[in-house]
Backbone as CSV, one residue per row, in Angstrom:
resi,resn,N_x,N_y,N_z,CA_x,CA_y,CA_z,C_x,C_y,C_z
1,MET,-33.853,-28.522,-18.898,-32.822,-27.524,-19.583,-32.523,-26.478,-18.706
2,ARG,-33.540,-26.004,-17.905,-33.287,-24.808,-17.026,-32.071,-25.195,-16.023
3,LEU,-32.280,-26.563,-15.455,-31.192,-27.150,-14.508,-29.926,-27.065,-15.141
4,LEU,-29.743,-27.499,-16.329,-28.458,-27.640,-17.072,-27.855,-26.306,-17.133
5,ILE,-28.558,-25.245,-17.590,-28.097,-24.067,-17.780,-27.611,-23.440,-16.617
6,PHE,-28.396,-23.613,-15.379,-28.010,-23.153,-14.140,-26.694,-23.724,-13.530
7,THR,-26.572,-25.209,-13.839,-25.326,-25.875,-13.513,-24.282,-25.362,-14.239
8,ALA,-24.275,-25.117,-15.478,-23.204,-24.506,-16.426,-22.818,-23.308,-15.757
9,ALA,-23.814,-22.384,-15.344,-23.631,-21.006,-14.975,-22.640,-21.147,-13.745
10,LEU,-22.923,-22.106,-12.732,-22.226,-22.337,-11.706,-20.743,-22.695,-11.856
11,PHE,-20.609,-23.559,-12.824,-19.383,-24.262,-13.176,-18.512,-22.954,-13.748
12,LEU,-19.080,-22.233,-14.615,-18.308,-21.056,-15.079,-17.902,-19.927,-14.161
13,LEU,-18.495,-19.704,-12.948,-18.063,-18.685,-12.072,-16.769,-18.941,-11.605
14,PRO,-16.319,-20.006,-11.179,-14.750,-20.078,-10.738,-13.723,-19.771,-12.007
15,LEU,-14.180,-20.029,-13.122,-13.266,-19.877,-14.211,-13.286,-18.359,-14.535
16,MET,-14.332,-17.780,-14.214,-14.485,-16.223,-14.570,-13.507,-15.624,-13.545
17,GLY,-13.509,-16.096,-12.267,-12.694,-15.489,-11.248,-11.250,-15.783,-11.675
18,CYS,-10.854,-16.884,-12.242,-9.531,-17.335,-12.449,-9.082,-16.232,-13.599
19,THR,-9.881,-15.888,-14.582,-9.627,-15.000,-15.631,-9.417,-13.605,-15.050
20,GLN,-10.002,-13.158,-14.088,-9.929,-11.828,-13.509,-8.616,-11.727,-12.857
21,ASN,-8.252,-12.883,-12.016,-7.120,-12.901,-11.105,-5.908,-13.041,-12.008
22,SER,-5.971,-13.455,-13.201,-4.902,-13.587,-14.167,-4.358,-12.271,-14.685
23,GLU,-5.180,-11.208,-14.425,-4.963,-9.995,-14.995,-3.831,-9.205,-14.129
24,PHE,-3.825,-9.767,-12.912,-2.709,-9.261,-12.066,-1.420,-9.752,-12.568
25,VAL,-0.318,-8.671,-12.373,0.942,-9.171,-13.022,1.800,-8.757,-11.812
26,SER,2.858,-9.880,-11.653,3.814,-9.689,-10.543,4.907,-8.564,-10.683
27,LEU,5.192,-7.917,-9.727,6.129,-6.822,-9.875,7.479,-7.233,-9.173
28,PHE,7.446,-8.276,-8.437,8.524,-8.776,-7.470,8.745,-10.323,-7.922
29,ASP,9.996,-10.628,-8.173,10.217,-12.098,-8.692,10.540,-12.889,-7.466
30,GLY,10.680,-12.279,-6.266,10.994,-13.175,-5.065,12.276,-13.586,-5.027
31,LYS,13.249,-13.193,-5.760,14.632,-13.672,-5.993,15.637,-12.562,-6.036
32,SER,15.243,-11.310,-6.328,16.106,-10.186,-6.570,15.290,-8.862,-6.622
33,LEU,16.162,-7.904,-6.614,15.585,-6.481,-6.863,15.443,-5.967,-8.334
34,GLU,15.482,-7.098,-9.250,15.255,-6.757,-10.711,13.929,-6.051,-11.054
35,GLY,14.113,-4.772,-11.655,12.832,-4.188,-11.982,12.400,-3.132,-11.013
36,TRP,13.383,-3.029,-9.988,13.280,-1.924,-8.941,14.561,-1.124,-8.968
37,LYS,14.399,0.093,-8.469,15.591,1.106,-8.377,15.570,1.725,-6.959
38,VAL,16.642,1.497,-6.195,16.757,1.835,-4.834,17.418,3.237,-4.936
39,SER,16.963,4.101,-3.835,17.330,5.377,-3.609,18.918,5.240,-3.345
40,GLU,19.684,6.296,-3.667,21.105,6.320,-3.404,21.289,6.392,-1.729
41,GLU,20.322,6.940,-1.094,20.442,7.096,0.401,20.098,5.835,1.020
42,ASN,21.086,5.072,1.746,20.937,3.831,2.548,20.345,2.651,1.632
43,SER,20.932,2.646,0.464,20.589,1.649,-0.608,20.655,0.201,0.018
44,GLU,21.378,-0.127,1.047,21.557,-1.372,1.553,20.303,-1.638,2.507
45,SER,19.340,-0.787,2.589,18.256,-1.049,3.359,17.374,-2.159,2.725
46,PHE,17.385,-2.355,1.569,16.573,-3.227,0.771,17.361,-4.516,0.279
47,PHE,16.876,-5.777,0.576,17.552,-6.984,0.116,16.300,-8.175,0.113
48,VAL,16.662,-9.108,-0.290,15.651,-10.407,-0.588,16.316,-11.556,-0.006
49,GLU,15.555,-12.132,0.877,15.952,-13.399,1.507,14.780,-14.460,1.446
50,ASP,14.978,-15.647,1.000,13.967,-16.633,0.992,12.599,-16.198,0.318
51,GLY,12.597,-15.503,-0.656,11.527,-15.009,-1.454,10.739,-13.967,-0.623
52,VAL,11.403,-13.223,0.175,10.937,-11.982,0.934,11.723,-10.730,0.713
53,LEU,11.025,-9.749,0.346,11.762,-8.364,0.329,11.724,-7.654,1.789
54,TYR,12.914,-7.459,2.135,13.115,-6.840,3.421,13.328,-5.328,3.194
55,ALA,12.701,-4.514,4.030,12.995,-3.087,4.227,13.555,-3.008,5.703
56,LYS,14.913,-2.848,5.726,15.586,-3.073,7.049,16.623,-2.187,7.126
57,GLY,16.632,-0.987,7.917,17.742,-0.114,7.939,17.534,1.467,7.863
58,GLY,18.405,2.068,7.433,18.030,3.598,7.460,17.138,3.994,6.458
59,LYS,16.632,5.246,6.520,15.761,5.685,5.501,16.073,5.733,4.097
60,ALA,15.206,5.105,3.357,15.516,4.552,2.124,14.212,4.257,1.245
61,HIS,14.189,4.268,-0.003,13.027,3.960,-0.761,13.314,3.451,-2.001
62,LEU,12.406,2.379,-2.312,12.711,1.311,-3.475,11.599,1.549,-4.436
63,PHE,11.779,1.921,-5.633,10.830,2.451,-6.690,10.632,1.384,-7.758
64,TYR,9.564,0.975,-8.327,9.402,-0.087,-9.321,9.987,0.820,-10.509
65,ALA,10.560,0.138,-11.348,11.134,0.769,-12.561,11.254,-0.293,-13.794
66,GLY,10.341,-1.429,-13.476,10.379,-2.336,-14.609,9.485,-2.029,-15.862
67,ASP,9.117,-3.269,-16.512,8.478,-3.169,-17.740,6.960,-2.873,-17.607
68,VAL,6.396,-3.484,-16.431,5.017,-3.711,-16.414,4.350,-2.130,-16.443
69,GLY,3.457,-1.925,-17.355,2.762,-0.465,-17.496,3.722,0.771,-17.649
70,GLY,5.048,0.236,-18.003,5.929,1.388,-18.307,6.221,2.030,-16.820
71,ALA,6.088,1.421,-15.824,6.295,1.924,-14.279,5.550,3.148,-14.366
72,ASP,4.505,3.358,-14.865,3.465,4.532,-14.788,2.079,4.283,-14.741
73,PHE,1.602,4.242,-13.610,0.301,3.729,-13.381,-0.521,4.925,-12.955
74,THR,-1.922,4.972,-13.516,-2.836,5.849,-13.180,-4.027,5.118,-12.594
75,ASN,-4.840,4.429,-12.992,-5.843,3.618,-12.419,-5.335,2.102,-12.342
76,PHE,-5.440,1.641,-11.034,-4.880,0.290,-10.935,-5.237,-0.371,-9.621
77,GLU,-5.139,-1.423,-9.490,-5.257,-2.250,-8.081,-3.928,-2.895,-7.818
78,LEU,-3.413,-2.395,-6.566,-2.091,-3.123,-6.214,-2.358,-4.055,-5.097
79,LYS,-1.802,-5.257,-5.107,-1.981,-6.187,-4.064,-0.548,-6.707,-3.570
80,LEU,-0.345,-6.845,-2.300,0.782,-7.190,-1.626,0.517,-7.924,-0.156
81,ARG,1.508,-8.628,0.118,1.363,-9.109,1.475,2.478,-8.482,2.322
82,VAL,2.254,-8.025,3.506,3.064,-7.438,4.379,3.135,-7.943,5.773
83,GLN,4.387,-7.788,6.344,4.517,-8.433,7.813,5.364,-7.233,8.512
84,THR,4.822,-6.760,9.696,5.546,-5.915,10.491,6.171,-6.519,11.662
85,THR,7.253,-5.930,12.186,7.952,-6.529,13.424,7.747,-5.432,14.406
86,PRO,7.878,-5.635,15.658,7.577,-4.759,16.781,8.196,-3.406,16.522
87,ASN,7.422,-2.230,16.645,7.974,-0.866,16.634,8.489,-0.358,15.293
88,SER,7.952,-1.155,14.184,8.548,-0.997,12.959,7.679,0.036,12.116
89,ASN,7.983,0.787,11.223,7.337,1.786,10.299,7.745,1.571,8.874
90,SER,6.800,1.605,7.918,7.128,1.587,6.591,5.967,2.075,5.768
91,GLY,5.988,1.840,4.497,4.911,2.382,3.738,5.027,2.000,2.276
92,VAL,3.772,1.965,1.661,3.822,1.727,0.094,3.219,2.995,-0.537
93,TYR,4.292,3.482,-1.364,3.851,4.597,-2.172,3.327,4.548,-3.563
94,PHE,2.453,5.352,-4.055,1.949,5.286,-5.442,1.883,6.556,-6.042
95,HIS,1.617,6.400,-7.421,1.716,7.888,-8.046,2.838,8.680,-7.591
96,THR,3.978,8.032,-7.452,5.227,8.636,-7.199,6.192,8.513,-8.216
97,GLN,7.515,8.960,-7.952,8.531,9.052,-8.756,9.970,9.016,-8.175
98,TYR,10.912,8.327,-8.856,12.242,8.136,-8.265,12.940,9.416,-7.643
99,GLN,13.382,9.211,-6.380,14.216,10.197,-5.859,15.528,9.512,-5.434
100,THR,16.555,10.258,-5.494,17.753,9.661,-5.022,17.989,9.675,-3.403
101,GLU,17.041,10.650,-2.706,17.275,10.713,-1.304,15.924,11.419,-0.739
102,GLY,15.796,11.387,0.549,14.669,12.023,1.189,13.235,11.211,1.143
103,TRP,12.245,11.844,1.743,10.907,11.346,1.614,10.322,11.820,0.364
104,PRO,9.644,10.962,-0.393,9.243,11.213,-1.665,8.295,12.415,-1.689
105,LYS,8.499,13.340,-2.500,7.902,14.542,-2.603,6.534,14.449,-3.309
106,VAL,6.445,13.437,-4.226,5.329,13.261,-5.173,4.659,11.981,-4.904
107,GLY,3.315,11.987,-4.768,2.530,10.597,-4.651,1.821,10.526,-3.143
108,PHE,1.324,9.504,-2.957,0.710,9.015,-1.729,1.314,7.914,-0.945
109,GLU,1.185,7.816,0.377,1.724,6.833,1.035,0.578,6.036,1.753
110,ALA,0.555,4.730,1.494,-0.248,3.906,2.165,0.479,3.359,3.389
111,GLN,0.041,3.827,4.667,0.912,3.512,5.798,0.976,1.977,6.235
112,VAL,2.305,1.735,6.631,2.521,0.254,7.070,3.068,0.499,8.590
113,ASN,2.246,0.308,9.621,2.570,0.496,10.936,1.654,-0.170,11.888
114,SER,2.057,-1.270,12.711,1.253,-1.898,13.766,1.514,-1.368,15.066
115,THR,2.716,-1.362,15.591,2.967,-0.843,16.870,3.975,0.282,16.935
116,HIS,4.511,0.888,15.899,5.322,2.123,15.982,4.649,3.194,16.869
117,SER,5.465,4.051,17.300,4.836,5.100,18.147,3.990,6.205,17.062
118,ASP,4.163,6.244,15.956,3.248,7.019,15.146,1.970,6.582,15.262
119,PRO,0.871,7.354,15.768,-0.487,6.921,15.958,-1.236,6.691,14.495
120,LYS,-0.708,7.166,13.508,-1.149,6.890,12.134,-0.674,5.450,11.725
121,LYS,-1.662,4.615,11.667,-1.400,2.961,11.470,-1.710,2.505,10.082
122,THR,-1.386,1.182,9.899,-1.723,0.587,8.666,-3.020,0.723,8.310
123,GLY,-3.184,0.961,6.829,-4.532,1.211,6.363,-4.687,2.718,6.205
124,SER,-3.902,3.571,6.662,-3.893,5.103,6.505,-3.475,5.581,5.170
125,LEU,-4.143,6.481,4.510,-3.578,7.113,3.424,-2.990,8.396,4.109
126,TYR,-1.682,8.208,4.229,-0.950,8.939,5.380,-0.949,10.369,5.177
127,GLY,-1.498,11.141,6.182,-1.650,12.667,6.079,-2.803,13.087,5.462
128,ILE,-3.482,12.048,4.988,-4.771,12.517,4.145,-6.024,12.005,4.824
129,ALA,-6.150,10.717,5.004,-7.175,10.046,5.804,-6.484,8.918,6.715
130,ASN,-6.458,9.157,7.975,-5.628,8.252,8.777,-6.325,7.352,9.694
131,VAL,-6.077,6.239,9.822,-6.536,5.220,10.736,-5.848,5.581,11.979
132,PHE,-6.402,6.286,13.041,-5.681,6.850,13.955,-5.754,6.267,15.396
133,ALA,-4.680,5.686,15.938,-4.706,4.930,17.149,-3.910,5.539,18.082
134,PRO,-4.358,6.618,18.962,-3.553,7.334,19.804,-3.018,6.621,21.228
135,GLY,-3.793,5.660,21.487,-3.442,4.833,22.655,-4.659,5.089,23.682
136,VAL,-4.509,4.277,24.858,-5.638,4.135,25.712,-5.899,5.356,26.517
137,ASP,-4.844,6.474,26.556,-4.966,7.671,27.385,-5.700,8.633,26.617
138,HIS,-5.959,8.365,25.350,-6.701,9.332,24.494,-8.226,9.069,24.481
139,GLU,-9.010,10.004,24.757,-10.394,9.958,24.652,-10.907,9.438,23.280
140,PRO,-11.740,8.482,23.234,-12.066,7.930,21.840,-12.999,8.926,21.226
141,PHE,-13.001,8.935,19.877,-13.853,9.727,18.936,-14.263,8.784,17.888
142,ILE,-15.148,9.168,16.923,-15.392,8.468,15.648,-14.477,9.043,14.458
143,ALA,-14.660,10.328,14.253,-14.009,10.885,13.133,-13.789,12.331,13.325
144,ARG,-12.623,12.862,13.136,-12.284,14.301,13.097,-11.641,14.675,11.751
145,VAL,-11.905,16.151,11.577,-11.305,16.530,10.306,-10.432,18.032,10.886
146,SER,-9.200,18.012,10.534,-8.540,19.159,11.049,-8.559,20.346,10.256
147,PRO,-8.126,21.471,10.486,-8.413,22.685,9.649,-7.872,22.474,8.265
148,ASN,-6.738,21.776,7.992,-6.106,21.686,6.879,-6.774,20.335,6.012
149,ARG,-7.927,19.955,6.466,-8.759,18.889,5.743,-8.188,17.471,6.080
150,GLU,-7.126,17.334,6.972,-6.801,16.043,7.164,-7.866,15.281,8.105
151,ILE,-8.116,14.024,7.644,-9.142,13.164,8.272,-8.410,12.073,9.356
152,PHE,-9.121,12.010,10.532,-8.568,11.132,11.604,-9.774,10.171,11.914
153,LEU,-9.560,8.908,11.534,-10.724,7.917,11.932,-10.097,6.951,13.141
154,TYR,-10.680,7.293,14.230,-10.102,6.683,15.436,-10.562,5.206,15.457
155,GLN,-9.329,4.402,15.870,-9.378,3.027,16.150,-8.631,2.662,17.538
156,ALA,-9.057,1.717,18.258,-8.280,1.404,19.398,-7.004,0.876,19.176
157,HIS,-6.709,0.158,17.819,-5.388,-0.251,17.473,-5.342,-0.543,16.158
158,ALA,-4.184,-0.918,15.445,-4.078,-1.001,14.024,-4.700,-2.183,13.588
159,PRO,-5.122,-2.185,12.299,-5.793,-3.263,11.688,-4.902,-4.564,11.389
160,SER,-3.460,-4.286,11.531,-2.556,-5.377,11.358,-1.830,-5.707,12.693
161,MET,-1.247,-6.813,12.734,-0.488,-7.350,13.884,1.008,-7.745,13.596
162,ASP,2.011,-7.410,14.659,3.260,-7.654,14.338,3.380,-9.231,14.286
163,GLY,4.310,-9.640,13.165,4.584,-11.178,13.258,3.701,-11.952,12.430
164,GLU,2.507,-11.223,11.853,1.704,-11.903,10.942,1.538,-11.351,9.502
165,TRP,1.395,-12.183,8.658,1.287,-11.542,7.334,-0.085,-11.003,7.074
166,PHE,-0.322,-9.830,6.525,-1.525,-9.373,6.158,-1.690,-8.902,4.575
167,ASP,-2.744,-8.990,4.096,-3.049,-8.618,2.752,-3.330,-7.054,2.652
168,TYR,-2.517,-6.435,1.794,-2.740,-4.933,1.561,-3.330,-4.671,0.231
169,HIS,-4.391,-4.115,-0.003,-5.043,-3.777,-1.428,-5.170,-2.390,-1.549
170,ILE,-4.616,-1.894,-2.486,-4.647,-0.386,-2.941,-5.415,-0.155,-4.225
171,ILE,-6.320,0.678,-4.178,-7.279,0.730,-5.546,-7.439,2.174,-5.892
172,VAL,-6.908,2.479,-7.002,-7.009,3.807,-7.512,-7.803,3.947,-8.761
173,VAL,-9.013,4.514,-8.551,-9.779,4.760,-9.979,-10.274,6.084,-9.932
174,ASP,-9.830,6.828,-10.910,-10.021,8.337,-11.318,-9.526,9.067,-10.109
175,ASN,-10.511,9.735,-9.331,-10.188,10.693,-8.091,-10.394,9.800,-6.903
176,LYS,-10.578,8.598,-6.951,-10.783,7.727,-5.814,-9.748,6.983,-5.197
177,VAL,-9.429,6.792,-3.995,-8.478,5.948,-3.405,-9.188,5.205,-2.386
178,THR,-9.061,3.562,-2.479,-9.500,2.755,-1.640,-8.426,1.959,-0.893
179,LEU,-8.235,1.751,0.289,-7.305,1.009,0.990,-8.118,-0.084,1.763
180,LYS,-7.463,-1.406,1.579,-8.165,-2.390,2.333,-7.084,-3.307,2.901
181,VAL,-7.296,-3.785,4.248,-6.315,-4.526,4.774,-7.279,-5.852,5.313
182,ASN,-6.621,-7.082,4.767,-7.247,-8.271,4.903,-8.589,-8.304,4.406
183,GLY,-8.983,-7.667,3.475,-10.305,-7.531,2.743,-11.186,-6.434,3.263
184,LYS,-10.646,-5.779,4.399,-11.562,-5.041,4.969,-11.206,-3.430,4.565
185,THR,-12.163,-2.579,4.178,-11.741,-1.191,3.768,-11.455,-0.443,5.004
186,THR,-10.271,0.107,5.036,-9.936,1.142,6.197,-10.172,2.580,5.732
187,VAL,-9.869,2.918,4.365,-9.996,4.195,3.876,-10.503,4.255,2.579
188,GLU,-11.604,5.056,2.379,-12.170,5.254,1.002,-12.228,6.983,0.942
189,TRP,-11.315,7.483,0.092,-11.192,8.823,-0.050,-11.291,9.362,-1.505
190,GLU,-12.008,10.315,-1.668,-12.202,10.932,-3.127,-11.560,12.251,-2.925
191,GLN,-10.794,12.657,-3.969,-10.095,13.937,-3.961,-11.126,15.094,-4.326
192,PRO,-11.256,15.917,-3.442,-12.084,17.053,-3.813,-11.677,17.858,-5.133
193,GLU,-12.677,18.448,-5.678,-12.443,19.143,-6.906,-11.643,20.372,-6.577
194,ASP,-11.797,20.985,-5.398,-10.919,22.098,-5.112,-9.605,21.677,-4.350
195,TRP,-9.196,20.586,-4.467,-8.007,20.231,-3.742,-6.691,20.867,-4.243
196,THR,-6.047,21.579,-3.340,-4.859,22.382,-3.854,-3.618,21.722,-3.255
197,LYS,-3.587,20.891,-2.390,-2.261,20.176,-1.773,-1.297,19.725,-2.902
198,THR,-0.112,19.591,-2.550,0.838,19.122,-3.472,0.730,17.728,-3.857
199,ARG,0.277,16.847,-2.759,0.043,15.390,-3.219,-1.366,15.250,-3.872
200,ARG,-1.285,15.003,-4.975,-2.578,14.921,-5.859,-2.670,13.674,-6.604
201,ILE,-3.729,13.220,-6.851,-3.966,11.894,-7.706,-3.524,12.262,-9.266
202,GLY,-2.876,11.480,-9.878,-2.238,11.798,-11.041,-1.765,10.456,-11.710
203,HIS,-0.478,10.223,-11.744,0.089,8.936,-12.277,1.566,8.872,-11.769
204,GLY,2.113,7.574,-12.005,3.343,7.396,-11.317,3.733,6.051,-11.059
205,THR,4.914,5.618,-10.327,5.198,4.336,-10.029,4.856,4.009,-8.629
206,VAL,5.167,2.817,-8.223,4.934,2.396,-6.781,6.261,2.310,-6.071
207,GLY,6.303,2.494,-4.819,7.495,2.425,-3.988,7.354,1.724,-2.674
208,ILE,8.483,1.335,-2.053,8.440,0.846,-0.762,9.296,1.603,0.128
209,GLN,8.995,1.843,1.290,9.718,2.678,2.198,10.300,1.920,3.364
210,ALA,11.796,2.239,3.593,12.481,1.698,4.736,12.471,3.026,5.629
211,HIS,12.058,2.966,6.846,11.750,4.261,7.528,12.956,4.582,8.390
212,ASP,13.420,3.778,9.192,14.519,4.224,10.113,15.408,2.799,10.486
213,PRO,16.543,3.043,11.110,17.300,1.879,11.362,16.611,0.857,12.305
214,ASN,15.578,1.165,13.132,15.156,0.352,14.005,13.799,-0.275,13.516
215,SER,13.516,-0.171,12.272,12.297,-0.791,11.628,12.632,-1.855,10.612
216,THR,11.924,-2.925,10.772,12.164,-4.091,9.824,10.713,-4.465,9.319
217,THR,10.571,-4.344,7.977,9.188,-4.915,7.545,9.404,-5.656,6.283
218,LEU,8.623,-6.755,6.233,8.785,-7.803,5.033,7.505,-7.563,4.028
219,TYR,8.006,-7.859,2.744,6.964,-7.696,1.864,7.295,-8.998,0.832
220,LYS,5.854,-9.346,0.223,6.064,-10.341,-0.752,4.812,-10.448,-1.657
221,ASP,4.699,-11.314,-2.765,3.564,-11.347,-3.555,3.075,-9.852,-3.979
222,ILE,3.988,-9.126,-4.553,3.540,-7.876,-4.967,3.137,-7.959,-6.591
223,GLN,1.920,-7.590,-6.655,1.214,-7.743,-8.011,0.284,-6.530,-8.237
224,ILE,0.246,-6.080,-9.456,-0.768,-5.001,-10.085,-1.394,-5.460,-11.078
225,LYS,-2.732,-4.853,-11.216,-3.685,-4.989,-12.175,-3.868,-3.400,-12.753
226,VAL,-3.461,-3.220,-13.971,-3.612,-2.083,-14.641,-5.087,-1.810,-15.035
227,LEU,-5.682,-0.775,-14.722,-7.253,-0.646,-15.105,-7.289,0.391,-16.404
228,ASP,-6.367,0.859,-16.779,-6.478,1.761,-17.941,-5.253,1.936,-18.580
């Protein structure tokens, strides 16, 4: 009898996993920008080809504006696949809101950057807790905190590679943000109680960044699980 119960439990484990995975809902249909709203600034920087969302062109931002969660998320898990090209820069925003132009003033950016000159690389919570790869001429260190409380976590190189798809996983639960690249945690940051900066954990939509005319970044399999 015990053997039967144990065997049944093993059989149920993959089913339980499927149930959990089914809670993720797609935000991108792979065919169009339906459910998304692009900034008026350089709106041509976003387009879809062969099931892939391209961020290619001048500075612009694409904000989710569809029905899932009313496009207003507090606690969530966001999963997407990303591919960088040489010297490209991009980012995934969350807890943000639509803007017609300019860098988003509200929310946080999960950095996308494998080989762009900016030393803040993929896996950074940009300007808050950074995966910092300044190059071979810089003396290595473990971690540093600037006077304005910005954290720098030294790495020899970015955790992503140009030309290869990587998994980006962004988790927000209450005052804690966790970023993972290919299943490995790069940043785990909890907003201090006395945090006074403009960028604060709250709620909002998600967005994709087109950084500059020389950057091309690809996105697909964008899905979210709302946690509350």
